[in-house]
C-alpha positions in Angstrom: 7.2 -137.5 -42.7 5.2 -135.5 -45.2 1.4 -135.8 -45.5 1.8 -137.5 -48.9 4.2 -140.0 -47.4 1.9 -140.7 -44.5 -1.0 -141.3 -46.8 1.1 -143.6 -48.9 2.2 -145.6 -45.9 -1.3 -146.1 -44.7 -2.6 -147.4 -48.1 -1.8 -151.1 -47.7 -3.5 -151.3 -44.3 -6.5 -149.2 -45.3 -6.9 -151.2 -48.5 -7.3 -154.3 -46.3 -10.0 -152.6 -44.3 -12.1 -150.7 -46.8 -14.4 -152.4 -49.3 -14.8 -150.8 -52.7 -18.5 -150.3 -51.9 -19.4 -148.8 -48.5 -22.5 -150.8 -48.5 -20.6 -154.0 -49.4 -20.0 -154.9 -45.7 -23.7 -155.9 -45.5 -23.2 -158.5 -48.2 -22.4 -162.0 -47.0 -19.8 -162.3 -49.8 -18.0 -159.3 -48.3 -17.8 -161.2 -45.0 -16.5 -164.3 -46.8 -13.9 -162.1 -48.5 -12.8 -160.7 -45.1 -12.6 -164.2 -43.7 -10.6 -165.4 -46.7 -8.2 -162.5 -46.3 -7.8 -163.1 -42.6 -7.1 -166.9 -43.1 -4.7 -166.2 -45.9 -2.8 -163.6 -43.8 -2.7 -166.0 -40.8 -1.4 -169.0 -42.8 1.3 -167.0 -44.6 2.9 -165.7 -41.4 6.4 -167.1 -40.6 5.2 -167.7 -37.1 2.5 -170.0 -38.4 5.0 -171.9 -40.5 7.2 -172.4 -37.4 4.3 -173.6 -35.3 3.1 -176.1 -37.9 6.7 -177.3 -38.5 7.1 -178.1 -34.8 3.8 -179.9 -34.7 4.7 -181.9 -37.8 8.0 -182.9 -36.3 6.5 -184.5 -33.2 5.2 -187.6 -35.0 8.5 -187.9 -36.8 10.4 -187.9 -33.5 8.0 -190.4 -32.0 8.1 -192.7 -35.0 11.9 -192.6 -35.1 12.2 -193.2 -31.4 9.9 -196.3 -31.6 11.7 -197.6 -34.6 15.1 -197.3 -32.9 13.8 -198.8 -29.7 12.2 -201.9 -31.3 14.5 -202.2 -34.3 11.4 -202.1 -36.6 10.1 -205.4 -35.3 6.7 -206.2 -33.8 8.1 -206.1 -30.3 4.8 -205.1 -28.6 1.5 -206.7 -28.3 -1.0 -205.8 -31.0 -4.0 -205.8 -28.7 -5.5 -202.7 -27.3 -4.0 -203.2 -23.9 -0.6 -204.7 -24.8 2.6 -203.1 -23.7 3.3 -200.0 -21.7 3.8 -196.4 -22.4 1.6 -193.6 -23.8 -1.7 -194.4 -25.4 -1.5 -196.4 -28.7 2.3 -196.3 -28.6 2.6 -200.1 -28.0 0.6 -200.8 -31.2 2.7 -198.7 -33.5 5.3 -201.3 -34.2 2.6 -203.7 -35.5 0.6 -201.1 -37.4 2.0 -197.7 -38.3 -1.5 -196.4 -38.5 -1.6 -196.2 -34.7 1.1 -193.5 -34.9 -1.8 -191.1 -35.8 -3.5 -191.7 -32.5 -0.2 -191.8 -30.6 0.9 -188.5 -32.0 -2.5 -186.8 -31.3 -2.3 -188.2 -27.7 1.2 -186.8 -27.3 0.5 -183.3 -28.8 -3.0 -182.6 -27.5 -2.2 -182.0 -23.8 0.5 -179.3 -24.6 1.8 -178.7 -28.1 -1.5 -178.3 -30.0 -3.2 -176.0 -27.5 0.0 -174.0 -27.0 0.0 -173.3 -30.8 -3.7 -172.4 -30.7 -3.1 -170.2 -27.6 -0.4 -168.3 -29.5 -2.7 -167.6 -32.5 -5.8 -166.9 -30.4 -4.0 -164.6 -28.0 -2.6 -162.6 -30.9 -5.9 -162.3 -32.8 -7.0 -158.9 -31.4 -4.1 -157.8 -29.2 -1.6 -158.3 -32.1 -3.6 -156.1 -34.3 -3.8 -153.4 -31.6 -0.1 -153.7 -30.9 0.9 -153.3 -34.5 -1.5 -150.4 -35.0 -3.7 -152.1 -37.6 -6.8 -152.7 -35.5 -8.3 -149.3 -36.2 -7.7 -149.7 -39.9 -9.7 -152.9 -39.8 -12.5 -151.1 -38.1 -12.5 -148.2 -40.7 -14.7 -150.4 -42.9 -18.3 -150.5 -41.8 -17.9 -154.2 -40.9 -18.8 -153.8 -37.3 -16.9 -155.1 -34.3 -19.1 -158.1 -33.9 -18.4 -159.3 -37.5 -14.7 -158.7 -37.1 -14.6 -160.6 -33.9 -16.5 -163.5 -35.5 -14.0 -163.5 -38.4 -11.1 -163.6 -36.0 -12.5 -166.5 -34.1 -13.3 -168.4 -37.3 -9.8 -167.9 -38.5 -8.5 -169.4 -35.2 -10.8 -172.4 -35.6 -9.4 -172.9 -39.1 -5.9 -172.9 -37.6 -7.1 -175.5 -35.1 -8.2 -177.8 -37.9 -5.1 -177.2 -40.0 -2.8 -177.8 -37.0 -4.6 -181.1 -36.1 -4.5 -182.3 -39.7 -0.8 -181.5 -39.9 -0.1 -183.8 -36.9 -2.4 -186.5 -38.3 -1.0 -186.5 -41.9 2.6 -186.3 -40.7 2.0 -189.3 -38.4 0.2 -191.3 -41.1 3.1 -190.7 -43.5 5.8 -191.5 -41.0 3.9 -194.6 -39.7 3.5 -195.9 -43.3 7.2 -195.3 -44.0 8.6 -196.9 -40.9 6.1 -199.6 -40.0 3.7 -202.0 -41.7 0.1 -200.9 -42.1 -3.0 -202.9 -42.6 -6.3 -203.7 -40.9 -6.8 -201.9 -37.6 -7.5 -203.5 -34.2 -9.9 -201.3 -32.3 -9.8 -200.7 -28.5 -12.7 -203.1 -28.3 -10.6 -205.8 -29.8 -12.5 -206.1 -33.1 -10.8 -205.5 -36.5 -11.8 -203.0 -39.1 -10.5 -202.4 -42.6 -7.7 -199.9 -43.3 -10.2 -197.7 -45.3 -12.6 -197.5 -42.3 -9.6 -196.8 -40.1 -8.8 -193.8 -42.2 -12.3 -192.6 -41.7 -11.9 -193.0 -38.0 -8.6 -191.1 -38.1 -10.4 -188.2 -39.9 -13.2 -188.2 -37.4 -10.6 -188.2 -34.6 -8.9 -185.1 -36.1 -12.3 -183.4 -36.2 -13.0 -184.3 -32.6 -9.6 -182.9 -31.5 -10.4 -179.7 -33.4 -13.7 -179.4 -31.6 -12.0 -180.0 -28.3 -9.9 -176.9 -28.9 -12.8 -174.6 -29.6 -13.4 -173.7 -25.9 -9.7 -172.9 -25.3 -9.7 -170.8 -28.5 -12.6 -168.8 -27.2 -10.7 -168.2 -24.0 -7.6 -167.0 -25.9 -9.7 -164.6 -28.0 -11.2 -163.2 -24.8 -7.8 -162.7 -23.3 -6.7 -161.0 -26.5 -9.4 -158.4 -26.1 -8.2 -157.4 -22.6 -4.8 -156.1 -23.6 -3.0 -154.3 -26.4 0.1 -156.5 -26.1 0.2 -159.5 -28.4 3.0 -161.1 -26.5 1.2 -160.5 -23.2 -2.0 -162.1 -24.4 -0.2 -165.1 -25.8 1.7 -165.6 -22.5 -1.4 -165.2 -20.4 -3.3 -167.7 -22.6 -0.6 -170.3 -22.5 -0.1 -169.7 -18.8 -3.8 -170.4 -18.2 -3.5 -173.7 -20.2 -0.6 -174.8 -18.0 -2.5 -173.9 -14.9 -5.6 -175.9 -15.9 -3.5 -178.9 -16.8 -1.9 -178.8 -13.4 -5.3 -178.5 -11.7 -6.6 -181.4 -13.7 -3.8 -183.6 -12.5 -4.4 -183.0 -8.8 -6.6 -185.8 -7.4 -7.8 -183.7 -4.5 -9.6 -181.4 -7.0 -11.6 -184.2 -8.5 -14.8 -182.3 -8.0 -13.6 -179.5 -10.2 -12.1 -181.7 -13.0 -15.3 -182.2 -15.0 -15.6 -178.5 -15.5 -12.1 -177.9 -16.8 -11.9 -177.3 -20.5 -9.1 -179.9 -20.9 -10.6 -182.7 -18.8 -12.3 -184.6 -21.7 -9.7 -183.9 -24.3 -8.4 -187.5 -24.4 -11.9 -188.8 -25.0 -11.0 -188.8 -28.8 -9.7 -192.4 -28.1 -13.4 -193.5 -28.0 -13.6 -193.0 -31.7 -11.5 -196.1 -32.1 -14.0 -198.3 -30.2 -16.4 -200.6 -32.0 -19.0 -199.2 -31.9 -17.9 -195.6 -31.2 -18.5 -194.7 -27.5 -20.2 -191.4 -27.5 -20.8 -190.6 -23.8 -17.5 -188.9 -23.0 -17.4 -187.4 -26.5 -20.8 -185.8 -25.9 -19.7 -184.4 -22.5 -16.6 -183.0 -24.2 -18.7 -181.3 -26.9 -21.1 -179.9 -24.4 -18.3 -178.5 -22.2 -16.6 -176.9 -25.2 -19.9 -175.4 -26.3 -20.3 -173.9 -22.8 -16.8 -172.4 -22.8 -17.4 -171.0 -26.3 -20.7 -169.4 -25.2 -19.4 -167.9 -22.0 -16.0 -166.6 -23.2 -17.2 -165.8 -26.6 -19.9 -163.5 -25.0 -17.3 -162.0 -22.7 -15.0 -161.3 -25.7 -17.9 -159.7 -27.5 -18.9 -157.5 -24.5 -15.3 -156.4 -24.0 -14.5 -155.8 -27.7 -17.6 -153.9 -28.5 -17.1 -151.6 -25.6 -13.4 -151.2 -26.0 -11.9 -147.8 -26.9 -9.8 -148.5 -29.9 -6.8 -146.1 -30.1 -4.4 -148.2 -32.1 
């Protein structure tokens, strides 16, 4: 390949990395532009579409299964403890609104974090594997700023993925089942409008619950130049932690596992909201973000970038 052709091939990648003004990287607006570009690139990938499609399909499958099983009738008890099965599933036939919480309870242990693990694991390693990481660092943005932008884009994906599950569940629940006032876990009733506020708060809690795991995935991504390897390691760590959290003999370790308090989002549906376990979850996620975020920064800032 000639020198002119090589220069032409590098232009799209270099354009993404270089600001028009060499001093522009010191401007917060330049950072916002880099973040916007990163989020846009992430959300336009076919892999992202596939991950979100799978997440959106889970509430559809749950809703159809419950509809077929009950024939659309109110076969279960409407109270908070009525019926058997996964959390909130027994209430879906009486109020389709509960499909939001049932879908989040079904996806949070595996599907949601696996999707986040794929995105976080590929954040740095994927760029290195494709040879675009050094072009991103050509601009005087600094490795710290680039790492923060990468992590912020992963958090945006966490929020988008959670909202996809919640919105899909709400639409399917309203389509297949009656909706109305919501009976809380405490047994009190709240209006449908307040129920929607609780659902939005639940989605936010689930997003925060994934921040610690996202930091772990970002750290793993700085350890290797293979995107697939980083994604596999991150997902493998998730599975390992889930197994450890299910072993009663390791009860002393459970409170320190990042996934242990994930299901505390159900406390949002209490009246009043029960904050004890939610606070423990937030503090634990903050600890994981601090530890693995610092580890990712230390590794990335000292890493020899050759690709």
